[in-house]
N, C-alpha and C positions, 0 to 999 in steps of 0.2 A: 282537707285542707287545714280543716283544725284537730284532724289524730298526727297529721308532719306538723306539728309545729308552729304555724301559721299564726301568729300572736294576732292581728288583727280581726281573723275570721271569729273570732271569743268575743267582737264586740256586734259582730253580725248577727251570728247566733242567739247572743243575747237579744239583738234588738228585734227581731222575727220571735223569740221565745213568752216578749213583754205583748206585741203587738196579737198576739195568739191569745194571748189571755184575756186580754183587751176582748176579744171580738166575743171569748167563751163565754165573758161575764156579761158584755151586750146582748146576746141573745138570751140568755140565761136571763134574765130581767126582764126581754122583751113576751118571752111567753110566763111570766110570771113568778119562775122558781127564786127571784131576786128581790128587794122591795127595789119599790122606787127612793134612794134617799138621793144626793149630791155627790156624792161621791162614784156610784155607780152608774146615774144617767152621765154623768162625766167620765168615766173611764173609757170609752174610745179616745177622746180626746188627746189621756192623759199618755196613750200608748203609742199614739199617732205622735205625741211628741219626743216620748222618749226613740223614736226610734230613728225619729231626724236626726234629736242628737246622738244620739251610740254609733249611729252609721257616719255621720261627720265625723267622729272620735274614730273607731278604724280606718273613714280617707288621709285621717288626717298623721295618722297612722301607719302607712303604707310608704306618703309619699311621702316624708320624714326616711325613710327608709328607706327613697330611689336615693334621696340626695347624699343618708351614708354610701349608699353604695356609689354612687355621682362620685361623691365627693374622692371615696380611694380608690377609686380605676383610674383618677388622674394625676 
């Protein structure tokens, strides 16, 4: 959908990428590759929060598109 130009798909892709990066950073911290500092300890929570926020934006964008299409059809 992203390649077809569906704009809400950008939000979903960015959300999943941020979440996956947070998982990788958390895994690296757990195996000792990264230091245990505050930001690294809580990166997974930030990843989840950003994912929820971006998916909400994507859904709001899609709802707005559907409302515009409905108003144009009426």
